[in-house]
C-alpha positions as CSV (number, residue, x, y, z in Angstrom):
1,M,-9.7,7.5,-15.0
2,D,-13.5,6.7,-14.7
3,E,-13.6,5.9,-18.4
4,E,-10.3,3.9,-18.2
5,L,-12.3,1.7,-15.3
6,R,-15.3,1.3,-17.2
7,E,-13.7,0.2,-20.2
8,L,-11.5,-2.2,-17.6
9,V,-14.7,-3.7,-16.2
10,A,-16.4,-4.4,-19.4
11,S,-13.4,-6.4,-21.0
12,L,-13.2,-8.2,-17.4
13,K,-16.5,-9.0,-17.8
14,R,-16.0,-10.6,-21.5
15,A,-13.0,-12.2,-20.4
16,H,-14.5,-14.1,-17.4
17,G,-18.6,-14.3,-18.1
18,E,-20.5,-15.8,-15.3
19,N,-17.1,-16.6,-13.2
20,L,-16.5,-13.2,-12.5
21,V,-17.4,-12.3,-8.7
22,S,-16.1,-8.8,-8.3
23,V,-13.9,-6.2,-9.4
24,V,-12.8,-3.5,-6.7
25,L,-10.7,-0.3,-6.8
26,Y,-8.9,0.3,-3.7
27,G,-6.2,2.4,-2.3
28,S,-5.4,6.3,-2.7
29,L,-7.9,6.9,-5.6
30,V,-10.7,5.9,-3.4
31,V,-10.1,8.3,-0.6
32,G,-8.6,11.0,-2.7
33,D,-5.1,11.0,-1.0
34,H,-3.3,10.3,-4.8
35,V,-0.8,12.7,-6.5
36,P,-1.6,13.3,-10.2
37,D,0.7,11.3,-12.5
38,R,2.2,9.3,-9.7
39,S,-0.4,7.5,-7.9
40,Q,-1.5,4.2,-9.4
41,P,-5.1,2.6,-9.4
42,N,-5.3,-0.8,-7.2
43,I,-7.6,-3.3,-8.7
44,L,-8.9,-6.3,-7.2
45,V,-10.3,-8.9,-9.5
46,V,-12.8,-11.8,-7.5
47,L,-13.5,-15.2,-9.7
48,Q,-14.9,-18.5,-8.3
49,R,-12.1,-20.1,-9.5
50,I,-8.5,-19.4,-11.1
51,T,-6.9,-21.5,-13.7
52,P,-4.4,-20.9,-16.3
53,E,-7.0,-20.6,-18.7
54,D,-8.9,-18.3,-16.7
55,L,-5.6,-16.0,-16.2
56,R,-5.0,-16.4,-20.4
57,L,-8.5,-15.0,-20.8
58,A,-7.7,-11.8,-19.3
59,R,-4.6,-11.4,-21.1
60,R,-6.0,-9.8,-24.1
61,S,-8.3,-7.8,-21.6
62,L,-5.3,-6.5,-19.3
63,E,-3.2,-5.6,-22.8
64,V,-4.4,-2.0,-22.8
65,W,-4.6,-1.4,-19.2
66,Q,-1.0,-2.7,-18.1
67,R,0.5,0.0,-20.5
68,R,-0.1,2.6,-18.1
69,H,-1.2,0.5,-14.8
70,P,-0.3,-2.1,-12.4
71,L,-2.1,-5.7,-13.3
72,P,-5.2,-6.2,-11.1
73,L,-4.6,-8.6,-8.0
74,Y,-6.6,-11.8,-8.6
75,F,-8.1,-13.9,-5.5
76,T,-10.8,-16.5,-5.6
77,R,-13.7,-16.4,-2.9
78,E,-12.4,-19.1,-1.3
79,E,-9.0,-17.6,-0.9
80,M,-10.6,-14.4,0.7
81,L,-11.7,-16.6,3.4
82,D,-8.7,-18.3,3.9
83,A,-5.8,-16.0,3.3
84,R,-7.3,-13.4,5.5
85,D,-5.2,-14.5,8.5
86,V,-1.8,-14.1,6.8
87,F,-2.4,-10.7,5.2
88,P,-4.2,-8.6,7.7
89,I,-2.5,-5.2,6.1
90,E,-3.3,-5.6,2.9
91,F,-7.1,-6.9,3.7
92,L,-7.5,-4.4,6.5
93,D,-6.4,-1.8,3.8
94,M,-8.7,-2.8,1.1
95,S,-11.5,-3.2,3.3
96,A,-11.6,0.3,4.6
97,A,-10.7,2.1,1.4
98,H,-12.7,0.3,-1.8
99,R,-15.3,1.1,-4.4
100,V,-17.0,-2.1,-6.1
101,L,-16.9,-1.5,-9.7
102,Y,-18.8,-4.6,-10.5
103,G,-20.6,-7.7,-8.5
104,E,-20.7,-8.3,-4.9
105,D,-18.5,-6.5,-2.3
106,P,-16.3,-9.4,-1.3
107,F,-15.4,-7.9,2.0
108,T,-18.9,-7.3,3.5
109,G,-18.9,-9.7,6.2
110,L,-15.4,-10.6,5.9
111,D,-13.9,-10.7,9.4
112,I,-10.1,-10.3,9.3
113,P,-8.1,-11.6,12.1
114,T,-5.4,-9.3,13.3
115,H,-3.3,-12.1,15.4
116,N,-0.5,-12.1,13.2
117,L,-0.7,-8.4,12.5
118,R,2.2,-7.0,14.7
119,H,4.6,-10.3,13.5
120,Q,3.8,-9.0,9.6
121,L,4.3,-5.3,10.6
122,E,7.8,-6.1,11.9
123,F,8.4,-8.3,9.1
124,E,7.5,-5.5,6.4
125,L,9.1,-2.8,8.3
126,R,12.5,-4.5,8.9
127,G,12.4,-5.9,5.1
128,K,11.6,-2.3,3.6
129,L,14.6,-0.8,5.9
130,I,17.1,-3.6,4.8
131,R,16.0,-2.6,1.0
132,L,16.6,1.2,1.5
133,R,19.8,0.5,2.9
134,E,20.9,-1.7,0.1
135,L,19.6,0.9,-2.4
136,Y,21.3,3.8,-0.9
137,I,24.6,2.8,-2.1
138,P,24.1,3.5,-5.7
139,A,21.6,6.0,-5.0
140,S,23.9,8.0,-2.7
141,Q,25.9,10.1,-5.7
142,R,23.0,12.2,-6.9
143,A,20.4,14.1,-4.8
144,D,17.8,13.3,-7.6
145,R,17.9,9.5,-7.0
146,L,18.0,9.9,-3.1
147,L,14.7,11.9,-3.4
148,A,13.4,9.2,-5.8
149,L,14.4,6.5,-3.3
150,M,12.5,8.3,-0.2
151,T,9.4,9.4,-2.3
152,D,9.0,6.2,-4.0
153,S,9.2,4.4,-0.7
154,I,6.8,6.6,1.7
155,V,4.0,5.3,0.1
156,S,4.6,1.9,1.5
157,F,5.7,3.2,4.9
158,A,2.7,5.3,5.3
159,T,0.3,2.0,4.5
160,L,2.5,0.4,7.3
161,F,2.4,3.5,9.5
162,R,-1.5,3.1,9.5
163,H,-1.4,-0.5,11.1
164,V,1.2,0.7,13.6
165,V,-1.5,3.1,15.0
166,R,-4.1,0.3,15.0
167,L,-1.6,-2.1,16.8
168,Y,-1.3,0.4,19.7
169,G,-5.2,0.6,20.3
170,V,-6.2,3.3,18.2
171,A,-9.8,2.6,17.0
172,D,-10.5,5.3,14.6
173,V,-7.2,5.2,12.1
174,E,-7.0,7.7,9.5
175,H,-6.3,6.7,6.0
176,A,-5.2,9.7,3.9
177,K,-0.9,9.7,4.4
178,R,-0.4,12.7,6.1
179,K,-3.2,12.6,8.7
180,V,-1.9,8.4,9.1
181,I,1.7,10.1,9.9
182,D,0.5,12.8,12.5
183,Q,-1.5,10.1,14.2
184,L,1.8,8.1,14.4
185,G,3.5,10.8,15.9
186,R,0.7,11.5,18.6
187,T,0.4,7.8,19.0
188,L,3.9,6.9,19.6
189,G,5.2,10.6,20.7
190,M,8.0,10.6,17.9
191,D,9.0,13.2,15.6
192,V,7.5,12.5,12.1
193,S,8.8,15.5,10.6
194,P,11.0,13.4,8.3
195,F,8.2,11.8,6.9
196,H,6.2,15.0,6.0
197,A,9.6,16.1,4.2
198,V,9.6,13.1,2.2
199,L,5.7,13.7,1.2
200,D,6.7,17.3,0.6
201,A,9.2,16.3,-2.1
202,R,6.8,13.7,-3.6
203,E,3.9,16.1,-3.8
204,K,5.9,19.4,-5.1
205,K,9.1,17.7,-6.6
206,F,11.3,20.3,-5.0
207,H,15.0,19.8,-5.7
208,L,17.8,19.5,-2.9
209,S,21.0,19.6,-2.8
210,L,23.0,16.5,-2.2
211,Q,24.1,17.3,1.6
212,D,20.5,18.0,2.2
213,A,19.0,15.2,0.6
214,D,21.8,13.0,2.3
215,D,20.8,14.7,5.8
216,L,17.0,14.0,4.9
217,F,17.8,10.4,3.9
218,A,19.6,10.0,7.7
219,R,16.6,11.5,9.4
220,Y,14.2,9.4,7.5
221,L,16.0,6.1,8.1
222,A,16.4,7.2,11.9
223,A,12.6,7.6,12.3
224,I,11.7,4.5,10.4
225,E,14.2,3.0,12.6
226,T,12.3,4.3,15.5
227,V,9.0,3.1,14.4
228,I,10.6,-0.6,14.4
229,R,11.8,-0.6,17.9
230,R,8.5,0.7,19.3
231,V,6.6,-2.3,17.0
232,D,9.2,-4.6,18.3
233,A,8.8,-3.7,21.8
234,L,5.3,-4.9,21.8
235,E,6.2,-8.4,21.2
236,E,5.3,-10.8,23.9
237,R,8.4,-12.0,25.8
238,P,9.0,-15.0,27.4
């Protein structure tokens, strides 16, 4: 991965020249909370300006990279400042766990407002819950598809749980998924064993019968619904 990252940075430097401000790796690979062959590197590219021509220049540089990894996230310096209040979840995560591969650190001195955090959290949690219910319908006849549905979604939910803990006033928020889930259980006083079971399935790739997978899915959904109710309860009522 280190060699791939060096090649990516070199190709982006060739593509963008002086327009390139930063290349940043963020997420699970930075904190060592990744699963080999499943976790993907997350890359943030910051430019002085972004036009269609600037993006076309990146196409050739990213052709090899995108065969195995997600495309980088592109921002300008100005957009980082303007968008920090509407993307508190994403920016807080990137700020907490990142490594600068090239250029300046775009998070140095970047104040990230959190007044929209509760609203964004509830929006994201409810949207993902609705999506899980939809995807359960075609997956419900096969244990492997049910497991895949849960293990693919737990990463996103663990990210959101980190911010639920923050929303409840915990200052020292964990980043590793299992530690975040344990923090969530202590903070909300709830049973988080369904989340750990899904992480076990993701990391160990064990097999379950259809009945056992279906039972785990029911517990998983119920636990997510509990978190959503607790986040909703924090809303200021008239």
